[in-house]
C-alpha positions as CSV (number, residue, x, y, z in Angstrom):
1,M,0.0,0.0,0.0
2,K,1.4,3.4,-1.0
3,V,1.7,6.2,1.5
4,L,2.8,9.7,0.6
5,L,4.6,11.6,3.5
6,L,4.7,15.4,3.0
7,K,7.8,16.1,5.0
8,D,11.4,16.8,4.7
9,P,13.8,13.8,4.8
10,K,16.0,13.4,7.9
11,D,19.5,14.5,7.5
12,K,21.3,12.5,4.8
13,D,24.1,11.6,7.2
14,S,21.9,9.7,9.6
15,G,20.8,6.7,7.5
16,P,17.3,6.0,6.1
17,D,14.3,8.2,7.3
18,P,12.8,6.7,10.4
19,Y,9.3,7.2,9.1
20,I,9.9,5.4,5.8
21,K,11.7,2.6,7.9
22,E,8.8,2.1,10.4
23,L,6.2,2.2,7.8
24,G,8.1,-0.4,5.8
25,L,7.8,-2.8,8.8
26,Y,4.0,-2.5,8.6
27,G,4.1,-3.3,4.9
28,F,3.6,0.3,3.6
29,E,5.5,1.6,0.6
30,A,6.3,5.2,1.8
31,T,7.6,8.1,-0.3
32,L,8.8,11.5,1.1
33,I,8.2,14.7,-0.7
34,P,9.8,17.7,0.8
35,V,7.4,20.5,1.2
36,L,9.2,23.4,2.9
37,S,12.3,25.5,2.5
38,F,13.7,27.4,5.4
39,E,15.7,30.7,5.4
40,F,17.6,31.4,8.6
41,I,17.6,35.0,9.8
42,S,18.8,37.0,12.9
43,L,21.7,34.6,13.6
44,E,23.9,37.2,15.0
45,S,21.2,38.4,17.4
46,L,20.6,34.8,18.4
47,F,24.2,34.2,19.3
48,E,24.3,37.4,21.3
49,K,21.4,36.2,23.4
50,L,23.0,32.7,23.8
51,S,26.1,34.5,25.0
52,C,24.1,35.8,28.1
53,P,22.7,32.7,29.9
54,E,22.4,34.8,33.1
55,C,19.7,37.0,31.4
56,Y,17.4,34.0,30.9
57,G,15.5,31.4,33.1
58,G,16.1,28.7,30.3
59,L,15.3,27.8,26.6
60,V,12.2,26.7,24.7
61,F,12.3,24.8,21.5
62,T,9.2,23.8,19.6
63,S,10.9,23.1,16.2
64,P,14.0,21.3,15.1
65,R,14.7,24.2,12.8
66,A,15.4,26.5,15.8
67,L,18.2,24.1,16.7
68,E,19.4,24.1,13.1
69,A,19.8,27.9,13.6
70,I,22.0,27.4,16.6
71,K,24.0,24.8,14.9
72,I,24.6,27.3,12.0
73,C,25.9,29.8,14.6
74,L,28.2,27.2,16.2
75,K,29.8,26.4,12.8
76,E,31.9,29.5,13.3
77,N,35.1,28.4,15.2
78,S,35.2,31.3,17.6
79,K,31.4,30.8,18.5
80,N,31.9,27.0,18.8
81,E,34.7,27.6,21.2
82,A,32.8,30.0,23.3
83,W,29.9,27.4,23.5
84,S,32.2,24.5,24.4
85,K,34.2,26.3,26.9
86,S,31.6,28.0,29.0
87,L,28.3,28.8,27.4
88,K,27.0,25.2,27.2
89,Q,27.8,24.5,30.9
90,R,26.1,27.8,32.0
91,W,23.0,27.0,30.0
92,N,23.0,23.5,31.4
93,T,22.1,24.9,34.8
94,K,18.8,26.0,33.3
95,P,16.0,24.0,31.7
96,A,15.8,23.6,28.0
97,Y,12.1,22.8,27.3
98,V,11.3,20.8,24.0
99,V,8.1,19.8,22.4
100,G,8.9,16.3,21.1
101,K,11.6,13.7,20.5
102,A,13.1,15.0,17.3
103,T,13.6,18.4,19.0
104,A,15.0,16.6,22.1
105,S,17.7,14.6,20.1
106,L,18.9,17.9,18.5
107,V,19.0,19.6,22.0
108,E,21.2,16.7,23.1
109,E,23.4,17.2,20.0
110,I,24.4,20.7,21.1
111,G,25.2,19.3,24.6
112,L,22.1,20.4,26.5
113,T,19.6,18.3,28.5
114,P,16.0,18.4,27.1
115,Q,12.9,18.4,29.3
116,G,9.2,17.9,28.5
117,E,9.8,15.9,25.2
118,K,6.7,13.8,26.1
119,S,4.5,16.8,25.6
120,G,4.0,16.3,21.8
121,N,2.4,19.7,21.1
122,A,2.7,23.3,22.1
123,E,-0.3,23.3,24.4
124,K,0.9,20.4,26.5
125,L,4.4,21.9,26.7
126,A,3.0,25.2,27.9
127,E,1.2,23.3,30.8
128,Y,4.4,21.5,31.6
129,I,6.4,24.7,31.7
130,C,3.7,26.4,33.7
131,S,4.0,23.5,36.3
132,R,7.7,24.1,36.7
133,E,8.3,27.9,36.4
134,K,7.4,30.7,38.9
135,P,5.5,33.7,37.6
136,N,7.7,36.8,37.0
137,S,11.0,34.9,37.1
138,S,13.6,35.6,34.4
139,A,12.2,35.2,30.8
140,L,12.7,32.0,28.8
141,L,14.4,32.5,25.5
142,F,12.3,31.1,22.6
143,P,14.1,30.9,19.1
144,C,11.2,30.2,16.7
145,G,9.8,30.5,13.1
146,A,8.0,33.4,11.5
147,L,4.8,31.3,11.4
148,K,4.8,30.2,15.0
149,R,1.5,29.7,16.6
150,E,0.5,31.8,19.7
151,V,-0.6,28.8,21.7
152,L,2.6,28.6,23.7
153,P,3.2,32.3,24.3
154,T,-0.4,32.8,25.3
155,G,-0.4,29.9,27.6
156,L,2.7,31.3,29.5
157,R,1.6,34.8,29.4
158,E,-1.7,33.8,31.1
159,K,0.3,32.3,33.9
160,G,2.6,35.3,34.2
161,I,5.7,33.4,32.9
162,P,7.8,35.7,30.7
163,L,8.9,34.5,27.3
164,E,11.3,36.4,24.8
165,S,10.6,35.2,21.4
166,L,13.2,35.6,18.5
167,T,12.4,34.8,14.9
168,V,15.3,32.8,13.6
169,Y,13.8,31.2,10.4
170,Q,11.2,31.9,7.7
171,T,9.3,29.1,6.0
172,T,8.6,29.2,2.2
173,Q,7.4,26.5,-0.3
174,H,10.1,24.1,-1.5
175,T,11.1,25.1,-5.0
176,D,10.6,21.5,-6.5
177,L,7.2,20.8,-4.7
178,Q,4.8,21.1,-7.6
179,E,7.2,19.0,-9.9
180,S,7.8,16.4,-7.2
181,L,4.0,16.0,-6.6
182,S,3.3,15.8,-10.4
183,S,5.9,13.1,-11.0
184,Y,4.8,11.1,-8.0
185,F,1.2,10.9,-9.2
186,S,2.2,10.2,-12.8
187,Q,4.6,7.5,-11.7
188,Q,3.0,5.9,-8.6
189,G,-0.6,6.7,-9.2
190,I,-3.1,7.7,-6.4
191,P,-1.6,6.7,-3.0
192,A,-3.8,4.9,-0.3
193,S,-2.9,7.6,2.2
194,I,-1.4,11.0,2.3
195,V,0.1,12.2,5.6
196,F,0.5,16.0,6.4
197,F,3.3,17.0,8.8
198,S,2.6,20.7,9.2
199,P,-0.2,23.3,8.7
200,S,2.2,24.9,6.0
201,G,2.2,21.6,4.3
202,V,-1.6,21.7,4.0
203,K,-1.4,25.4,2.8
204,F,1.3,24.5,0.1
205,C,0.2,21.1,-1.2
206,L,-3.6,20.9,-1.0
207,Q,-4.4,22.5,-4.3
208,H,-1.9,20.5,-6.2
209,I,-3.2,17.3,-4.7
210,Q,-6.8,18.1,-5.5
211,K,-5.8,18.8,-9.0
212,L,-3.8,15.6,-9.6
213,S,-6.1,13.3,-7.8
214,G,-9.4,14.6,-9.5
215,D,-12.4,12.3,-8.6
216,F,-10.1,9.8,-6.9
217,I,-9.4,12.2,-3.9
218,N,-12.4,10.5,-2.0
219,H,-10.4,7.3,-2.1
220,I,-7.4,8.8,-0.2
221,K,-7.1,8.6,3.6
222,F,-5.6,11.8,4.8
223,C,-3.7,11.6,8.0
224,A,-2.0,14.2,10.4
225,I,1.1,13.9,12.5
226,G,-0.6,15.9,15.3
227,P,-3.6,17.9,16.4
228,T,-2.3,21.3,15.1
229,T,-2.0,19.8,11.6
230,A,-5.4,18.0,11.9
231,E,-7.0,21.4,12.8
232,A,-5.4,23.0,9.6
233,M,-6.7,20.0,7.5
234,E,-10.2,20.3,8.8
235,A,-10.2,24.1,8.3
236,A,-9.2,23.5,4.7
237,G,-12.1,20.9,4.3
238,I,-10.0,17.7,4.3
239,P,-11.6,14.8,6.2
240,V,-8.9,13.5,8.8
241,S,-8.8,9.7,8.9
242,C,-6.2,9.5,11.6
243,T,-4.1,11.6,13.8
244,A,-0.9,10.2,15.3
245,E,-1.2,9.9,19.1
246,S,2.3,11.4,19.4
247,P,4.5,12.7,16.5
248,T,6.7,9.5,16.2
249,P,7.1,7.0,13.3
250,Q,5.7,4.3,15.6
251,D,2.5,6.2,16.4
252,L,2.0,7.2,12.8
253,A,2.4,3.6,11.5
254,A,0.0,2.3,14.2
255,G,-2.6,5.0,13.3
256,L,-2.3,4.4,9.6
257,Q,-2.6,0.6,10.1
258,K,-6.0,1.2,11.8
259,A,-7.1,3.8,9.2
260,L,-6.4,1.6,6.3
């Protein structure tokens, strides 16, 4: 059974994509089509803030891209040296809150200890942070994307927990998206299921998919990686056949097996 995953592949260096691998174990033939391109911005400003751990109560990450921004900063020798020699240890005395496993493993790669990875979405992470932070303490630093949702900032603001957001990347449509979708449908035909991994994915792909599937669109089971994406799909009028219980390859595979 063919499944189309609308997501970026995992880093080339780290072997096969875990979603393709896991779905393969369930007998699904999964294909990835990258949907988004990211442009990193304000990196000097990001490193300035990272250079002052004493100004903040901790860090918050809700996207792997925010950590990619930090990794790009740390490619410069002088910055990497400052991070390794003292900044890393000083940040490690404070919490680094993360929304899920993918983000947690990237936090570990830069030498910090993640907390809250079982949250799975911004709403639950906000609850987790509020249960651990005191109102009016030092602000938490939140490197994020230009399209970030307001769920987490609002949740913290309501409880009086200060958050300092810094936009470090912008999201645009992947240059090859239309071409990749067209060639997938012409070579592989209509998939049994299509999985969306972000609200932006819904925004950028839906029109092309409707055009390419024609009347067969009703035969496709549409699935979401999490509740935020499911909401975006419903708002766009797509019936959601399953939402992964948490954003992991295992939960997506289990959900797809039930739906199909």
